N, C-alpha and C positions, 0 to 999 in steps of 0.2 A: 220305109218306117222300122221294118224288122231288123235291118242292119244297124240302124243308128241305136234301136235298143240294145242289140246284143253289144254293140261296142261300149254303151253306156254301163252295161251290167260287167263287162270284161274288165272295165276300169275300177268297180266296185271290189271284184274279185281280188285283182291285184292288190289293191289297197290293204285288204285284209292280211295278205301274205307279206307285205313290207313291214307290217307292225312287229312281226317276230324278227326280221332281221336286225333292227335297232337294238333290241334287248340282248341277242346273243353276239352282239359286236366284240370283236378283237379276240375271240377264243374259239370260234366255230369254223369247221371246214367248209370249203366251198361246195364240196360234194352234199354235204348236209342242206345247205341253202336250196339248191336245186331239188333235193329229194323232197323236203318238207313242202317246198312250194308247190310241186306236182301232187302230193298227197291232200294238201288243203284245198287246192283247186278243183281236183278231180273228184274227191269223195267227202270232203267235210263241207264245204261252202255250198255246193249245189243243194244237198239236203236241207241246210238252213235256209236258204233263200226261197227255196220252194214251199217250205212249210210256212213261211211267214209273208212271203210277197206275191207267191201264185194265187190265182182265183181258186185253184184246187187245194191249196194248202190248209191243212187242219187248224192252224192258228191264224190265217189269214182273215183280216177284216173285210176283204173283197170277196169272200166265200160267200155263195148263195145261203149257206147255212152255216153261220160262223160260230165259233166256240162260244157257248153260252149267250149267243145272239149279240156278240160284240166282237170278239176276236181280239188279237193283238195288234195295236197301232205303232208301227215303227216306220215312219214316213221315208227317212233317208238313210237308215241302217245303223242306228245307234246299238242294236244287237245283232244284227245280221252281218255288219262288217266289223264293228270296234270290240264288241264282246268276244265274237268269233277270234278274232286276231289277238286280242289281249289274254285270254284264257289259254290258248296256244302257246303264247309267249311264257306264261306263267308255269306250264307244265315243262316246256323246254328248258328254260334256265334252271328250274329246280333240278332236272336231270343232269344237265350240263354242268353245273356247278358255277362258282364265282371265277372271276379272272384271277390269274396268279398275282399276288400281293395286294389283293383288294381287302380281304378279311384275314390272311394268313400270311406269314412271312415265308421266306423260300425254304425254312426248315419244316413248315407245317404247322408252326406255333400259332395260336390265336393272337392277333395284335390287340393291343389295348384300346386303340381307336382305329376304325376302318380308314384305309387310305383312300383319299380322293384321287380320281384319275381326270386331270383337267384336259379339256378339248384345246385344240391348237388354235382356235379362232373364234373368240365370242361374237365378232361381227358377222362371220358366215352362220353362225347359229341364230342370229337375230334375223338375217335376211331370209334364212330356210323358213322361219316361223312366219313371217310376213308372206312369203309364197304360199305356204299351207293356207293361211287365213284368207287370202285371195281365192285359192282354188277351193275353198269351203263353200263359196257363194255358187259354184257350179255343182258342188256335191249335194248341198242342200235345196237351193233353188232349182237346181235342174231336174231335181227329182220329181218335179210337177210334170215332166215329160212334154206338154203342150202348153204354149202360152195362149194360142189362138180359142182354144176349147173354153166354153162359158166364161167366166170371170176369173180364169187362172192367173191373168197377170196381177190382179189384186192379191191374190194368195202369195205370188212370188215376191212382190214388194214386202208383204208382211214377213214371210220367211227371211229376207235379206236383212231387215231391221232386227228380228229376234237373234239372228246369227250374230250380228255386230255386238249388240248388248250383252249377249251371254259371253262372248269372247273377252270383251273389256272387262266385265264383272270378274271373270274367273282370273284374269290377269292382275287387276287390282287386289283381290282377295288374297291370292298367293303371295305376291309381293309384299303386302303390308303385313299379313299375318305372319311371316317368315321373318320380317323385321322384328316384330313384336317378341316373337319366341327367341330370337336371338339376343335382344336386349336383356330379355328375362334371364338367360344362361349364361351370358358372357358379358354383358354391360356395354357391347358395343352396338352401334346402329350400323347396320351393313343391308344395303338393298341389292339383294341377289337378283341378276337379270335372268338367270337359268330358271329360276323359281318363277318369275314374272312369265317367261315364255311358256313353260309347261303349264303354267295356271291358264294362259291363254288358249292353248290347246285342249285343255280339261274343260273349258266352258264351250268350245266348239264341239267337242264330242258329246257332252252332256244335253246340248239342245238338239242335236242331230235326230232323235227319235221324235221329238215333239214340237219341231220348228214350225210347223203348219197349223198346230191346233191350240197353242197357248197364246196368252195375252204378252204383250211387250214387258209388263211389270214382272210376270212370271218368269220370263225369260232372264231377267236380272237376277231374280231369287235362285233360278237354277244354275246360273254362273256363279254366283257367290258361293253357293253350297259347294259346287263343283272344285273351285280353287282350294277350299278348306280340305275336301275329301282327298284331294292330290297330295297335299302337303303332309296330312297324316299317313297316308299309305306309303308315301315314300319313305318317310322316317321308320315305319314300321318293317318295311322290307329290309332295312339296313339291320335292326335290330335281330331280325330272322336270318340275316346273313344270306339273303337272295339277292343276287346281283342282277340288277337290272340296268344295263349300261346307259340308256337314255330315259328311264323312267317311264317306258311304254305301258308298262302293268297299271300303274296307278291313274294314268291317262287315259288309256282305252279301255281297260277291262273295267276297273271300278266305276269310272264315268261313264261307261256304256250301260252299266247296271242302273246307276243313279238316273240316267237320262231316260231310261225306259220306264222306270218306277214314276219318274216326275210326270209323265203323260197320264198315268192312272190317278195323279192327285191335282193337275191343272188344266186338264182338256176342257175347253169351254163348249157349251152346247151349239152356239152360233158357228164357230169354226169346224167343229166336227160334223155339223151338218152340211156346210160348204164343201169340205173336202171328202169327206166319207158318206154323204148323203144320208146320215143318220145321226140322230142325237138322244136315242134311246138309252144309251149307257154313257156317261160322262166321267170327268174327273170326280175324285171322291168329293173333294172340297165344294164343287158345284152341286153334288148331289144334296150335300147337306144344306144348300141353298134351297133346293126344291123340297126338303123335308122328308127325303127317302133315305139317305146315307147309304145309296146303291154304290157297292164297291165292286161291280162285276168287271169294269174295264181295268181296275187295279189288279184283280185277281188274274185276268188274262194276261197282264202284263208280267206277273210273278212267273205264271205258268210258262210263258215264252222265255223268259230269262232261264228258268231251271232245264227247259229243254235245250237250250243252246249250250249251257255249261255241260248238261250230261253227255250231249251227242260229241262234243270237243273232247272230254276226257276219255270217253270210251274209245275212240277213234285215235286220238294223237299220244294218249299215253303209252299204249304199247309200242307204237310207231317209233316215238324218241327212245324209249327204253331200248328196243332191238338195235337202233341206230348207235346208240352209246355202246352197247354190249359188244357189237362187231367191229367198233373202233372207227367209224365212220362219222363221229359227231364232233369229238372234241379234236381241236387242232393240235399239232405237235407243241410240246412245252416249250422248247428252245425257240421255235418260230414265234409263239406267243409272246416271249420276251423280246425278241428283235423287232417284231411288228408284222402283222399279215399283209400290210401294203407291200412289203419288201418280197415276201414269199409269193403272192398271187399276182401282184400288178407292177413288179419290178420298180417299186418307190424306193425312197431314201429314209433312213432312219431319222426320226424326227426328235430334236434334242429335249423337248418338253415330256418325251417318255422316260427320260433318265430318271425322274424322281419317283416313278410308279412303283418301283420294287424296293425302295429303301437302299439301293446299292450306290456305290460311288462309281465314278466314270471309268475306272480300270476294269471294274466286274462287266459293266455294259460292253466295253470294248473287248473284252475276252469273250463274252456271248457272240458277238458279232463274228469275231475271227473263227470261233467254234462253228458257227453257221457257214460261213465260207468254205471251211475245211470240208464239211460234210457235203456241200454243194459241189465242190470240186471232185470229191471221191465218188460221187454218185454220177457225175458226168463221165468221169474216166470208164466207170464201170459200164456205163451205157455204151461208151464208145467201143469197149472190149466186146461187148455182147452183139453189137452190130456187125463188127469185123467177123466174129465166129459164125454169124447167121448169114454171111455174104450179103451184107447191107440190108437185109430185112430186119428191122427192129422198132419197138415203140420209143418215139423221142424221149430224152430225159425230160422230166417235169420237175424242176427244182430238185428236191432231194427225196421225191416221192418214188423214185425207182428203188429205194432201200425199202424194206420192210417196215411198215407202219403198225403192224399187229403184233409184234415181237413181246419183248420183255416187260412190258407195261400193263397197267391195269385197264382192261378193255381196250388195247390198242394205243394208250397214250404213251408217247416217248419222252422222257426227260433227260435233263442235262447230267454229266458227271458230277459227283460231289466235290472234286477237286476244283470246281469253277465257282463254288459258292463261297462267300466270304467266311473264313475261319472255321471251314467245315474240314473235319478230320476225314482222310482218305481211307483210313481202316473200317470206317462205319458208315451206315447209311441209315438216315431217318426211317423210322417204320413209316408204312403206307397209311395215310388218313383213310378212315371210313367214307368220307364224304367226297366220292368221285376223284379222288386223287389230285386235288387241284393245285398244291403245292409243286414246285418244280424241282425241289430236292429229293423227291422220295424214291424215284427209280433211275436206274443208271441207262444212260443212252448209248449202248453198244450194239444195236441190232440183233437180229434173231440169229441165234446158233452159237454165239460165242460161248467159249468155256470159261469156267471161272478163273483159270489161269490168265487167259487173255484178257478177261475184264480187268484183273488187277494190274496187268502189264500197261493196259490203255490207260487207267486211270492214273498211273504213276508217271 
């Protein structure tokens, strides 16, 4: 029993870490992925999960002496998993900065309209969404731990229904609301499947905290609100120039907050008594029905949300800032253009990426040739070092045998200005203050080159 419980909680912890990976896609170093996963799993998540789910946790509803006689109700991890991961993702992407070409051109000038980076397969996105939806039944319903204890099978069936209804409601709301907004601003009727898929996930996240203690009609309301919140937050992040590659922040962080708050509004006395064996403090709307307007449960939910946000901010902000300052967070700028699949996984350049930077095919081909030259240079340097050390050397790892922490801001390397369209080789655009996210800001010549050598190489 203890082994199965450990494995179940391990899956929850891993899920929290994967939320961040999607947000930082296409511009984050592999080292950073490994480092923040260890940090989150070892120091951040354990404190959150102990505080909310352990019988000894000060926020736990299972505590013999719970907070204000109620404690925080988070049945399947709306705050423990999703808010923790989503808040970490917001901190990480704010420090990391947007992808090259997303909000700024290659000179660092602000684009009139943010450039959309299209995925290579909408069908695979749909497949992934359905896989997640299916897995959520294990995520939510599986949190009951035991089917044979008492009448838990009745609770599980209720959880599955609420999970389905909330996901469907979020999908419908996000799809049709985005269509209405599109008609208002463009006059064209477009049904965006990406909004529909993320709206579905938003509904799943929102129902996670209260799936066992709210009625089915309330799960629909929660799903509808989650779809609207997702769409609004997604648009707001773009206006603030916060680049979330997969919209994980509005899906997980915002709807993790909304889902936890919804418990304080919609938790019913009967279901609270069945699952938590107490109905002294229930959802605020039901308290009004009792004539008391008791908001104790809602207050506990707010305290729990603030605790998770505060703990994540205190732990992960210095961590990501230090990673960024030391040059271990942001990927190499040239590699970012050609694609990290090529660098880390030996993949091929995808044609759909050619429009991501507003460059013609000659520019992209030049970037690819530049990358191959750097790779060959690093390989030759590694072979020479191996010969000098009598065969004892670290194997060449793509271009990473060269210095990554030289002439760029906090370790970022960027391509030479003569590779950018219409860029004069006698001048270099000034470094932008916001994380140096444009690839034309700094010259990529490696550490220790003199000014004369740099001019010679650039010409």
